[in-house]
MOPAC internal coordinates of N, CA, C and O (Angstrom, degrees):
PM7 1SCF
backbone

  N    0.0000 0     0.00 0     0.00 0    0    0    0
  C    1.4901 1     0.00 0     0.00 0    1    0    0
  C    1.5624 1   107.92 1     0.00 0    2    1    0
  O    1.2310 1   122.80 1   -60.15 1    3    2    1
  N    1.2829 1   112.24 1   119.85 1    3    2    1
  C    1.4619 1   122.20 1  -173.65 1    5    3    2
  C    1.5191 1   112.74 1   -81.51 1    6    5    3
  O    1.2310 1   122.22 1   -18.26 1    7    6    5
  N    1.2935 1   113.35 1   161.74 1    7    6    5
  C    1.4425 1   118.11 1   179.38 1    9    7    6
  C    1.5570 1   113.96 1   -65.28 1   10    9    7
  O    1.2310 1   120.75 1   154.51 1   11   10    9
  N    1.3836 1   116.17 1   -25.49 1   11   10    9
  C    1.4949 1   118.44 1  -175.83 1   13   11   10
  C    1.5582 1   104.23 1   -78.42 1   14   13   11
  O    1.2310 1   116.60 1   148.20 1   15   14   13
  N    1.2753 1   124.08 1   -31.80 1   15   14   13
  C    1.4543 1   123.46 1   176.87 1   17   15   14
  C    1.5236 1   112.29 1   -70.95 1   18   17   15
  O    1.2310 1   121.31 1   145.01 1   19   18   17
  N    1.3714 1   115.10 1   -34.99 1   19   18   17
  C    1.4801 1   121.84 1   178.27 1   21   19   18
  C    1.5576 1   106.18 1   -68.42 1   22   21   19
  O    1.2310 1   120.38 1   139.62 1   23   22   21
  N    1.2476 1   116.89 1   -40.38 1   23   22   21
  C    1.5126 1   123.58 1  -177.24 1   25   23   22
  C    1.5892 1   108.77 1   -65.04 1   26   25   23
  O    1.2310 1   121.31 1   136.83 1   27   26   25
  N    1.3951 1   115.09 1   -43.17 1   27   26   25
  C    1.4083 1   118.68 1  -177.74 1   29   27   26
  C    1.5919 1   109.45 1   -71.34 1   30   29   27
  O    1.2310 1   118.73 1   147.88 1   31   30   29
  N    1.3251 1   120.02 1   -32.12 1   31   30   29
  C    1.4598 1   123.66 1   177.57 1   33   31   30
  C    1.5484 1   107.48 1   -68.02 1   34   33   31
  O    1.2310 1   120.16 1   133.51 1   35   34   33
  N    1.2738 1   117.29 1   -46.49 1   35   34   33
  C    1.4479 1   121.15 1   179.48 1   37   35   34
  C    1.4910 1   112.23 1   -59.83 1   38   37   35
  O    1.2310 1   119.92 1   132.92 1   39   38   37
  N    1.3972 1   117.76 1   -47.08 1   39   38   37
  C    1.3613 1   120.36 1  -178.43 1   41   39   38
  C    1.5033 1   113.62 1   -69.30 1   42   41   39
  O    1.2310 1   118.56 1   163.67 1   43   42   41
  N    1.3641 1   120.36 1   -16.33 1   43   42   41
  C    1.4101 1   123.31 1   177.44 1   45   43   42
  C    1.4988 1   109.98 1   -73.66 1   46   45   43
  O    1.2310 1   121.01 1   152.28 1   47   46   45
  N    1.4191 1   115.67 1   -27.72 1   47   46   45
  C    1.3524 1   122.68 1   172.37 1   49   47   46
  C    1.5183 1   119.71 1   -89.31 1   50   49   47
  O    1.2310 1   121.19 1  -165.94 1   51   50   49
  N    1.3502 1   115.32 1    14.06 1   51   50   49
  C    1.4084 1   126.28 1  -176.47 1   53   51   50
  C    1.5198 1   110.30 1    58.66 1   54   53   51
  O    1.2310 1   122.92 1  -137.89 1   55   54   53
  N    1.3619 1   112.01 1    42.11 1   55   54   53
  C    1.4644 1   116.68 1  -179.25 1   57   55   54
  C    1.4452 1   113.65 1  -105.22 1   58   57   55
  O    1.2310 1   119.74 1     3.80 1   59   58   57
  N    1.3430 1   118.10 1  -176.20 1   59   58   57
  C    1.4663 1   121.31 1  -177.81 1   61   59   58
  C    1.4944 1   104.61 1  -135.62 1   62   61   59
  O    1.2310 1   122.32 1   -49.22 1   63   62   61
  N    1.3963 1   113.17 1   130.78 1   63   62   61
  C    1.4413 1   123.27 1   175.83 1   65   63   62
  C    1.4588 1   116.40 1  -101.05 1   66   65   63
  O    1.2310 1   118.16 1   -64.28 1   67   66   65
  N    1.2857 1   121.11 1   115.72 1   67   66   65
  C    1.4038 1   121.13 1  -174.93 1   69   67   66
  C    1.5826 1   110.03 1  -117.29 1   70   69   67
  O    1.2310 1   119.80 1   -64.38 1   71   70   69
  N    1.2651 1   117.99 1   115.62 1   71   70   69
  C    1.4629 1   124.00 1  -177.03 1   73   71   70
  C    1.4816 1   113.04 1  -109.28 1   74   73   71
  O    1.2310 1   120.53 1   -59.49 1   75   74   73
  N    1.2927 1   116.60 1   120.51 1   75   74   73
  C    1.5398 1   118.11 1   175.84 1   77   75   74
  C    1.4679 1   109.18 1  -128.54 1   78   77   75
  O    1.2310 1   120.20 1   -46.53 1   79   78   77
  N    1.3173 1   117.22 1   133.47 1   79   78   77
  C    1.4762 1   123.25 1   179.09 1   81   79   78
  C    1.5294 1   110.24 1  -151.75 1   82   81   79
  O    1.2310 1   124.96 1   -30.08 1   83   82   81
  N    1.3635 1   108.08 1   149.92 1   83   82   81
  C    1.3933 1   117.89 1   175.40 1   85   83   82
  C    1.5748 1   105.22 1  -140.02 1   86   85   83
  O    1.2310 1   119.96 1    15.13 1   87   86   85
  N    1.3603 1   117.69 1  -164.87 1   87   86   85
  C    1.4436 1   119.27 1  -177.24 1   89   87   86
  C    1.5412 1   111.39 1   -68.36 1   90   89   87
  O    1.2310 1   118.46 1   153.45 1   91   90   89
  N    1.3806 1   120.54 1   -26.55 1   91   90   89
  C    1.3398 1   117.38 1  -173.26 1   93   91   90
  C    1.5296 1   116.71 1  -106.34 1   94   93   91
  O    1.2310 1   121.59 1   161.78 1   95   94   93
  N    1.2944 1   114.57 1   -18.22 1   95   94   93
  C    1.5411 1   115.79 1  -178.87 1   97   95   94
  C    1.5134 1   108.01 1  -148.63 1   98   97   95
  O    1.2310 1   125.52 1   -19.24 1   99   98   97
  N    1.3709 1   107.00 1   160.76 1   99   98   97
  C    1.5349 1   115.41 1  -179.85 1  101   99   98
  C    1.5629 1   104.89 1  -137.60 1  102  101   99
  O    1.2310 1   121.11 1   -55.69 1  103  102  101
  N    1.3560 1   115.48 1   124.31 1  103  102  101
  C    1.4047 1   120.74 1   177.41 1  105  103  102
  C    1.5015 1   111.63 1  -122.99 1  106  105  103
  O    1.2310 1   122.59 1   -37.47 1  107  106  105
  N    1.3466 1   112.64 1   142.53 1  107  106  105
  C    1.4277 1   116.48 1  -178.38 1  109  107  106
  C    1.5042 1   106.25 1  -131.33 1  110  109  107
  O    1.2310 1   120.03 1   -63.63 1  111  110  109
  N    1.3159 1   117.55 1   116.37 1  111  110  109
  C    1.4760 1   120.84 1  -175.93 1  113  111  110
  C    1.4752 1   107.75 1  -114.61 1  114  113  111
  O    1.2310 1   121.97 1   -54.18 1  115  114  113
  N    1.3702 1   113.84 1   125.82 1  115  114  113
  C    1.4376 1   118.73 1   178.15 1  117  115  114
  C    1.5576 1   108.79 1  -112.92 1  118  117  115
  O    1.2310 1   120.62 1   -54.33 1  119  118  117
  N    1.2952 1   116.43 1   125.67 1  119  118  117
  C    1.5005 1   119.87 1   179.46 1  121  119  118
  C    1.5063 1   107.29 1  -116.37 1  122  121  119
  O    1.2310 1   121.15 1   -60.05 1  123  122  121
  N    1.3099 1   115.40 1   119.95 1  123  122  121
  C    1.4450 1   127.85 1   177.32 1  125  123  122
  C    1.4572 1   110.82 1  -114.42 1  126  125  123
  O    1.2310 1   119.23 1   -68.98 1  127  126  125
  N    1.3649 1   119.08 1   111.02 1  127  126  125
  C    1.4388 1   116.31 1  -173.80 1  129  127  126
  C    1.5991 1   109.94 1   -97.39 1  130  129  127
  O    1.2310 1   120.65 1   169.91 1  131  130  129
  N    1.2844 1   116.36 1   -10.09 1  131  130  129
  C    1.4243 1   120.25 1  -173.95 1  133  131  130
  C    1.4929 1   115.82 1  -113.53 1  134  133  131
  O    1.2310 1   121.02 1  -107.37 1  135  134  133
  N    1.2813 1   115.65 1    72.63 1  135  134  133
  C    1.4920 1   117.51 1  -176.22 1  137  135  134
  C    1.5569 1   110.96 1  -110.75 1  138  137  135
  O    1.2310 1   120.10 1   180.00 1  139  138  137

């Protein structure tokens, strides 16, 4: 499952996808306000 499909799923829920990464770590934060 690619990041693009994850992003489209999150956006379909009016959410926000925040991706932060550097050499040592990778974090993916999904904010969904409309549950």
